[in-house]
C-alpha positions as CSV (number, residue, x, y, z in Angstrom):
1,M,21.3,9.3,-8.3
2,R,18.1,7.4,-8.3
3,I,18.6,3.9,-7.0
4,A,16.2,0.8,-6.6
5,V,16.1,-1.6,-3.5
6,A,14.2,-4.8,-4.0
7,G,13.6,-6.0,-0.8
8,G,14.2,-2.3,1.1
9,T,12.2,-3.0,3.8
10,G,14.0,-6.3,5.1
11,I,17.3,-6.7,7.3
12,V,19.7,-5.3,4.7
13,G,17.4,-3.5,3.0
14,H,16.2,-0.7,5.6
15,H,19.7,-0.1,6.4
16,L,20.4,0.6,2.7
17,T,17.5,2.9,2.4
18,D,18.5,5.1,5.0
19,L,22.3,5.0,4.3
20,A,21.3,6.1,0.2
21,R,19.3,9.0,1.9
22,S,21.8,10.3,4.2
23,A,24.4,10.2,1.4
24,G,22.0,12.4,-0.8
25,L,20.2,9.4,-3.0
26,E,17.0,8.9,-4.0
27,P,16.2,4.8,-3.1
28,V,12.9,3.7,-4.1
29,V,12.0,0.7,-2.0
30,I,10.6,-2.1,-4.3
31,G,8.2,-4.8,-2.5
32,R,4.7,-5.5,-1.6
33,S,4.7,-3.1,0.6
34,T,4.9,-0.5,-1.9
35,G,2.6,-2.2,-3.8
36,I,5.1,-3.9,-6.1
37,D,4.9,-7.6,-6.9
38,L,8.2,-9.2,-8.0
39,L,6.7,-12.3,-8.7
40,T,4.3,-11.1,-11.0
41,G,6.0,-8.1,-12.0
42,A,3.2,-5.7,-11.4
43,G,4.1,-1.9,-10.6
44,L,7.8,-2.7,-11.5
45,P,7.9,-0.8,-14.8
46,A,6.8,2.5,-12.9
47,A,8.8,1.9,-10.4
48,L,11.9,1.6,-12.3
49,D,11.2,5.1,-14.3
50,G,14.5,7.0,-14.5
51,V,16.4,4.5,-12.0
52,D,20.0,4.3,-12.5
53,A,20.7,1.0,-10.5
54,V,19.0,-1.8,-8.6
55,I,20.1,-3.3,-5.7
56,D,18.5,-6.6,-4.8
57,V,18.1,-7.9,-1.4
58,V,14.8,-9.6,-1.7
59,N,14.5,-12.8,0.7
60,T,12.4,-15.6,1.4
61,P,11.8,-17.5,4.7
62,T,11.7,-21.1,3.3
63,L,13.8,-24.0,3.7
64,S,12.9,-25.8,1.0
65,A,15.2,-26.0,-2.5
66,K,12.0,-26.4,-5.2
67,A,10.2,-23.2,-3.3
68,S,13.8,-21.5,-2.9
69,R,14.5,-21.9,-6.3
70,R,10.9,-20.9,-7.3
71,F,10.9,-17.7,-5.7
72,F,14.6,-16.4,-6.5
73,G,14.7,-17.6,-9.9
74,T,11.3,-15.9,-10.8
75,T,12.2,-12.9,-8.8
76,T,15.3,-12.3,-10.4
77,A,14.0,-13.0,-13.6
78,T,11.3,-10.4,-13.4
79,L,13.7,-7.6,-12.3
80,L,16.5,-8.3,-14.7
81,N,13.7,-8.3,-17.4
82,A,11.7,-5.0,-16.6
83,E,15.5,-3.4,-15.7
84,A,16.6,-4.1,-19.6
85,D,13.3,-2.5,-20.6
86,A,13.8,0.2,-18.9
87,G,17.2,1.0,-19.5
88,V,18.8,0.4,-15.9
89,R,22.4,0.5,-16.0
90,H,23.9,-1.7,-13.3
91,H,22.0,-4.5,-11.2
92,L,23.6,-5.5,-7.7
93,A,22.8,-8.7,-6.2
94,L,23.6,-9.5,-2.5
95,S,23.9,-13.6,-2.1
96,I,25.8,-16.1,0.3
97,V,29.2,-17.6,0.8
98,N,29.7,-20.9,-0.9
99,A,25.8,-20.7,-1.8
100,A,26.6,-22.0,-5.4
101,T,28.8,-24.8,-3.7
102,V,26.0,-25.8,-1.6
103,S,23.1,-25.6,-3.6
104,A,20.6,-27.3,-1.2
105,G,17.7,-26.2,0.8
106,Y,17.3,-22.4,0.8
107,Y,21.0,-22.2,-0.8
108,A,19.6,-23.7,-4.1
109,G,17.6,-20.5,-4.9
110,K,20.6,-18.3,-4.0
111,A,22.4,-20.4,-6.8
112,L,20.4,-20.0,-9.2
113,Q,19.8,-16.3,-8.6
114,E,23.5,-16.3,-9.2
115,E,23.2,-18.0,-12.6
116,R,20.3,-15.7,-13.8
117,V,22.6,-12.7,-12.8
118,M,25.6,-13.9,-14.4
119,R,23.8,-14.6,-17.9
120,G,21.5,-11.9,-17.6
121,A,21.7,-8.5,-20.0
122,V,22.0,-5.8,-17.4
123,P,25.6,-5.5,-16.2
124,W,25.9,-6.5,-13.0
125,T,28.0,-6.9,-9.8
126,L,28.1,-9.9,-7.1
127,L,28.6,-9.4,-3.9
128,R,28.3,-12.6,-1.4
129,A,28.3,-12.4,2.5
130,T,28.0,-14.6,5.4
131,Q,24.9,-15.2,7.5
132,F,24.0,-11.6,9.6
133,H,23.9,-11.4,13.3
134,E,20.3,-11.3,13.0
135,F,20.4,-15.3,12.0
136,A,20.3,-15.9,15.8
137,A,16.9,-14.5,15.9
138,Q,15.3,-15.9,12.8
139,T,16.8,-19.6,14.0
140,L,15.6,-19.2,17.6
141,D,12.0,-18.0,15.9
142,R,11.7,-20.4,13.6
143,G,12.9,-23.3,15.7
144,S,10.7,-22.6,18.8
145,R,8.6,-25.4,20.0
146,G,7.2,-24.5,23.2
147,A,9.8,-23.9,25.9
148,V,12.6,-25.5,23.6
149,A,14.3,-23.9,20.5
150,L,15.9,-26.7,17.7
151,V,18.9,-25.1,16.6
152,P,20.9,-26.9,13.8
153,V,24.4,-27.8,14.5
154,M,26.3,-25.2,12.3
155,R,29.5,-23.0,12.0
156,T,29.0,-19.4,10.8
157,Q,31.1,-16.3,10.7
158,P,28.2,-14.0,10.7
159,V,28.6,-10.3,9.7
160,A,26.8,-7.2,10.5
161,A,23.5,-6.6,8.2
162,R,24.6,-2.7,8.3
163,E,27.9,-3.1,6.9
164,V,27.0,-5.1,4.3
165,A,24.2,-2.5,3.1
166,A,27.1,-0.1,3.4
167,R,29.3,-1.9,1.5
168,L,26.5,-2.6,-0.8
169,L,26.1,1.1,-1.1
170,R,29.7,1.6,-2.1
171,L,29.4,-0.8,-4.8
172,V,26.5,0.9,-6.5
173,L,28.1,4.0,-6.7
174,G,30.5,2.7,-8.9
175,S,30.6,0.5,-12.4
176,P,29.4,-3.1,-12.8
177,R,32.3,-5.0,-11.6
178,G,31.0,-8.8,-11.9
179,I,31.7,-10.7,-8.6
180,V,33.6,-8.9,-6.0
181,P,35.6,-10.0,-2.6
182,A,33.2,-11.6,-0.3
183,L,32.4,-10.0,2.7
184,A,32.4,-12.0,6.4
185,G,32.1,-11.1,10.0
186,P,35.3,-11.0,12.2
187,S,35.0,-14.3,14.2
188,E,34.0,-17.8,13.6
189,Q,30.6,-18.8,15.9
190,T,28.8,-21.9,16.4
191,L,24.7,-21.2,16.1
192,G,23.7,-22.9,19.0
193,D,26.0,-20.0,20.9
194,M,24.8,-17.5,19.1
195,V,21.0,-18.4,19.7
196,R,21.8,-18.8,23.7
197,D,23.4,-15.9,23.7
198,Y,20.4,-14.1,21.8
199,A,18.0,-16.0,24.1
200,R,19.8,-14.4,27.2
201,A,19.7,-10.9,25.9
202,T,16.1,-11.0,25.0
203,R,15.5,-12.7,28.6
204,S,14.1,-15.8,26.3
205,R,13.5,-19.0,28.8
206,A,13.7,-21.2,25.6
207,L,15.8,-24.4,25.9
208,V,18.2,-24.4,23.1
209,V,18.7,-27.9,21.7
210,Q,21.2,-28.6,18.5
211,V,20.1,-30.9,16.3
212,R,22.3,-32.5,13.5
213,L,20.2,-31.8,10.1
214,P,20.3,-34.7,7.4
215,G,21.6,-34.6,4.2
216,R,24.3,-32.0,2.0
217,M,22.8,-29.0,3.5
218,G,23.3,-30.5,7.2
219,R,27.2,-31.6,6.0
220,A,27.8,-28.2,4.7
221,M,26.7,-26.6,7.9
222,R,28.6,-28.8,10.6
223,D,31.4,-29.1,8.6
224,G,32.3,-25.5,8.0
225,G,30.6,-25.1,4.2
226,L,28.9,-22.1,4.5
227,L,32.4,-20.9,6.2
228,P,34.5,-18.1,4.1
229,S,37.6,-18.9,2.6
230,P,41.0,-17.5,4.1
231,G,41.9,-13.9,3.1
232,T,38.1,-13.2,2.8
233,E,37.4,-9.4,3.7
234,R,36.2,-9.1,7.5
235,G,33.5,-6.7,8.9
236,A,34.0,-4.8,11.8
237,Q,31.3,-5.3,14.4
238,S,31.3,-8.8,16.0
239,F,28.4,-10.6,17.4
240,Q,28.8,-9.6,20.8
241,E,29.3,-6.0,20.2
242,W,25.9,-6.6,17.9
243,L,23.9,-8.0,20.7
244,E,25.5,-4.9,23.2
245,T,24.4,-2.1,20.8
246,D,21.3,-3.3,18.9
247,V,19.6,-6.0,20.9
248,R,20.3,-5.4,24.9
249,A,20.3,-1.2,24.0
250,A,17.2,-1.4,22.0
251,P,14.1,0.5,24.1
252,S,11.4,-1.8,25.3
253,V,8.1,-1.7,23.5
């Protein structure tokens, strides 16, 4: 089976391509590193030649609602149009728990992505997941201001990116299913604690200072608007276990 992974070098994408190869599949990585531009469509028709299914895990670092909508709206439309032309039989997209409900900041783009997938001509499956364990590292990097790291007040239930990738791979081997049960991590955390623990694990001296973000996005983060609903399927690896196996045990370079 030949599958394409849009964003195949990213946090989830690199796990996906590794798992796909181990399963005897033929993954095609779609991204600028392989000469394919999802904003313009350059190189995409050739990449989809003979592809049975596409898994979309592309990402953008923006926090702007306008920029996020522009990115995800364009990349999703470009992918779906090219897939329809190529005869792709299954489009599998990864979104975020409650993105469509919050629909602010970065999540506004994910909400638009969901809409376009649901209205598209290619049969689809949509998996929503909570933030990844790697979100702590991203937040520390993004919020660092010299010796201080500004971290939004946020409740989250982080999940292992590797487990999300494994779920996506199982889904892509089946028929399109529409919206499937969401996947969350095993327990709730505060983002501030996660970033502090990650900073200690990486010997960062940054002083973590929590800030209350304004507006609808800030309220959703503080009030649990991005937490999964009761009964959501849960992954196995906790954030602390991830720190031990993927961060502290990682070879130094």
